[in-house]
C-alpha positions as CSV (number, residue, x, y, z in Angstrom):
1,X,94.8,80.3,132.9
2,X,93.1,79.7,136.7
3,X,92.3,82.6,138.3
4,X,94.1,82.4,141.5
5,X,97.0,81.7,139.4
6,X,96.2,84.7,137.0
7,X,95.7,87.2,140.0
8,X,99.1,86.4,141.6
9,X,101.4,86.6,138.6
10,X,100.1,90.3,138.5
11,X,101.4,91.1,142.1
12,X,98.5,90.9,144.2
13,X,100.1,88.2,146.4
14,X,101.1,84.6,146.8
15,X,98.6,81.8,146.0
16,X,97.4,81.5,149.4
17,X,97.0,85.5,149.8
18,X,94.9,85.7,146.8
19,X,92.8,82.6,147.8
20,X,91.9,84.8,151.1
21,X,91.0,87.7,149.1
22,X,88.4,85.7,146.9
23,X,87.0,83.9,150.3
24,X,86.3,87.8,150.8
25,X,84.2,88.4,148.0
26,X,86.9,90.9,146.8
27,X,87.7,89.1,143.4
28,X,85.1,89.6,140.4
29,X,85.2,88.5,136.8
30,X,83.0,90.4,134.5
31,X,81.4,92.3,137.4
32,X,80.5,88.8,139.3
33,X,82.1,87.9,142.5
34,X,84.2,84.8,142.2
35,X,85.3,82.8,145.1
36,X,86.7,79.5,143.3
37,X,90.6,79.8,143.0
38,X,90.3,77.1,140.1
39,X,88.2,79.5,138.0
40,X,89.0,79.7,134.4
41,X,89.5,82.7,132.8
42,X,90.7,84.4,129.6
43,X,92.5,87.9,130.8
44,X,92.4,88.9,126.6
45,X,88.2,89.2,126.8
46,X,87.2,89.0,130.5
47,X,87.6,91.5,132.9
48,X,88.9,90.4,136.3
49,X,89.4,93.0,139.4
50,X,90.7,93.0,142.8
51,X,88.4,95.6,144.7
52,X,88.1,98.4,142.5
53,X,91.7,97.7,140.6
54,X,91.5,96.1,137.0
55,X,94.0,93.4,136.8
56,X,96.2,94.1,134.0
57,X,97.9,90.5,132.6
58,X,100.6,90.3,130.3
59,X,102.0,86.9,129.3
60,X,105.5,88.0,129.0
61,X,107.7,90.6,130.9
62,X,110.5,92.2,129.8
63,X,112.4,94.7,131.8
64,X,116.0,96.9,131.4
65,X,117.6,97.0,134.8
66,X,120.8,99.5,135.6
67,X,122.5,96.6,137.7
68,X,124.3,98.0,140.3
69,X,127.8,96.7,142.0
70,X,127.8,94.0,144.5
71,X,124.4,92.7,143.1
72,X,124.5,89.3,141.5
73,X,122.9,88.5,138.4
74,X,120.9,85.3,140.0
75,X,117.0,84.7,141.2
76,X,117.8,83.8,144.8
77,X,121.0,83.5,146.6
78,X,121.1,83.2,150.6
79,X,124.3,85.7,150.9
80,X,123.6,88.1,148.5
81,X,121.3,90.7,146.7
82,X,120.0,89.4,143.5
83,X,119.1,91.2,140.6
84,X,115.6,89.6,141.2
85,X,115.3,91.2,144.5
86,X,115.2,95.0,143.1
87,X,112.4,94.2,141.1
88,X,108.6,95.1,142.7
89,X,106.7,92.4,143.5
90,X,104.7,91.7,140.6
91,X,107.3,90.6,138.5
92,X,108.8,88.5,141.4
93,X,105.2,86.7,141.1
94,X,105.4,86.6,137.5
95,X,109.3,84.6,138.0
96,X,111.2,87.2,135.9
97,X,115.0,86.1,135.8
98,X,118.3,87.8,134.3
99,X,118.6,87.1,130.7
100,X,122.3,86.2,131.0
101,X,124.9,87.4,133.8
102,X,127.1,90.5,134.4
103,X,129.4,90.0,137.7
104,X,128.6,91.0,140.5
105,X,131.1,94.0,140.6
106,X,129.9,94.9,136.9
107,X,127.3,97.3,136.5
108,X,125.0,98.7,133.7
109,X,122.4,96.8,131.3
110,X,120.5,93.9,132.2
111,X,117.6,92.1,130.6
112,X,115.0,90.5,132.8
113,X,112.4,88.4,131.9
114,X,110.1,85.7,132.2
115,X,109.8,84.6,128.3
116,X,112.2,81.4,128.3
117,X,112.1,81.3,124.7
118,X,113.0,84.8,124.4
119,X,116.1,84.3,126.6
120,X,117.3,80.9,124.9
121,X,117.6,82.8,121.7
122,X,119.2,85.7,123.0
123,X,121.9,83.6,124.5
124,X,122.5,81.0,121.8
125,X,126.5,81.1,120.9
126,X,124.7,81.0,117.5
127,X,123.3,84.2,117.4
128,X,126.1,86.2,118.1
129,X,124.4,88.7,119.9
130,X,126.3,92.2,120.1
131,X,127.6,93.5,123.8
132,X,129.0,96.6,124.2
133,X,130.7,97.6,127.4
134,X,132.5,100.8,129.1
135,X,135.9,100.2,130.7
136,X,138.4,101.5,133.0
137,X,141.9,100.4,132.8
138,X,144.9,100.3,135.0
139,X,146.9,100.8,131.8
140,X,146.4,102.8,128.5
141,X,145.7,100.7,125.4
142,X,147.2,101.5,122.2
143,X,147.3,100.4,118.5
144,X,148.9,97.1,119.4
145,X,146.1,96.6,121.7
146,X,143.4,97.7,119.6
147,X,144.7,95.2,117.0
148,X,145.2,92.3,119.2
149,X,141.3,92.5,119.9
150,X,140.4,92.7,116.6
151,X,142.5,89.5,115.3
152,X,141.0,87.4,118.5
153,X,142.8,86.6,121.9
154,X,144.1,83.3,123.3
155,X,142.0,82.5,126.2
156,X,141.3,79.4,128.4
157,X,138.3,77.4,129.4
158,X,137.4,74.0,130.4
159,X,137.5,72.6,127.5
160,X,140.9,73.9,126.3
161,X,142.6,77.0,124.6
162,X,140.3,78.9,122.0
163,X,140.7,82.3,120.2
164,X,138.0,84.8,120.7
165,X,135.8,86.5,118.1
166,X,136.7,89.4,116.8
167,X,136.4,92.5,119.0
168,X,135.8,96.2,118.7
169,X,138.0,98.4,121.0
170,X,138.2,102.1,121.0
171,X,139.6,104.5,123.1
172,X,137.3,107.3,125.0
173,X,139.6,109.1,126.6
174,X,143.3,111.0,125.3
175,X,144.9,109.2,127.9
176,X,143.3,105.5,126.8
177,X,142.7,104.4,130.1
178,X,138.9,104.6,129.2
179,X,137.6,102.6,126.4
180,X,134.4,100.6,124.8
181,X,134.8,97.0,123.9
182,X,132.4,95.5,121.7
183,X,132.3,91.3,121.5
184,X,129.8,89.1,120.1
185,X,130.0,86.2,122.5
186,X,129.8,85.6,126.2
187,X,132.4,83.6,127.7
188,X,132.9,84.0,131.6
189,X,134.4,87.0,132.6
190,X,135.5,87.4,129.1
191,X,136.5,91.0,128.7
192,X,138.6,91.3,132.1
193,X,140.2,88.0,131.0
194,X,140.9,89.5,127.4
195,X,142.6,93.0,128.7
196,X,144.3,90.3,131.7
197,X,146.0,88.5,128.8
198,X,147.3,91.4,127.2
199,X,148.6,92.7,130.7
200,X,145.7,95.1,131.7
201,X,143.7,95.1,134.6
202,X,140.0,96.2,134.3
203,X,139.1,98.4,137.1
204,X,135.2,99.2,136.3
205,X,133.1,97.3,133.9
206,X,129.9,98.5,132.9
207,X,127.4,97.1,129.9
208,X,125.6,100.2,127.6
209,X,124.4,98.3,125.0
210,X,122.7,94.7,124.7
211,X,121.2,93.3,121.5
212,X,120.9,96.4,120.0
213,X,119.3,98.4,122.7
214,X,121.0,101.0,124.8
215,X,121.0,101.3,128.4
216,X,118.6,104.4,129.5
217,X,120.7,106.8,130.9
218,X,117.8,108.3,133.2
219,X,118.0,105.2,135.0
220,X,120.2,105.1,138.1
221,X,121.9,101.8,139.3
222,X,119.2,99.9,140.5
223,X,116.2,101.3,138.9
224,X,114.4,99.1,136.1
225,X,111.8,100.2,133.7
226,X,109.8,98.2,130.8
227,X,111.6,97.5,127.9
228,X,109.4,99.9,125.4
229,X,107.9,98.2,122.0
230,X,110.2,99.5,119.9
231,X,113.0,98.0,121.9
232,X,111.4,94.9,122.4
233,X,110.5,95.1,118.5
234,X,114.3,95.6,117.6
235,X,115.7,92.7,119.6
236,X,113.0,90.1,118.2
237,X,113.8,91.6,114.8
238,X,117.7,90.8,115.3
239,X,117.1,87.5,116.7
240,X,115.1,86.9,113.5
241,X,118.0,87.0,111.5
242,X,120.2,83.8,110.6
């Protein structure tokens, strides 16, 4: 990997800013000052430093974010704050992006990564990755609502009418106004449209689980952290199944 790209991807600035650091003699490779941006290095076996700071390289980044309302699931937008705007500079330079999307007003668990293969497998319709949501509703659910979700609900998209895959629906309070929904596909505004088809409006929607991992309850809205090794392993194992 080019030395300037390595340092930039690890959050030390743009390629242009990194070249300035190198010209100043602040970059070393195995304790030797290096001023050539095009120098090829192997971060797995060579020690790269910017000043006294060791450059810690990871090929791919995997982040769990508690997405807040009002933020869009995109890498760039001229008018709105994006989830990528909320992460620190090193991850923006590493070009992380949201794996899938949550609607602007939907909160909760969102994965960000720069691993395109991981994202492709996670979002593949063939994988039927499980997604769990907490919903607040305008009207109470009952046994008929639950059975309708289990049977599949007729919706419409650009290709015509379709029936959703069987979905789980469980009341979380005695009044039936708060519920948990489990789906295994990701159609546009799917959860909201399923309820609307039954005459129920979704007042609030939060994703709590995705691909076998749960939202970290210690993360406030807008906060994020790296996936743990166990969480990442759990997702990878899930995706490896037929």
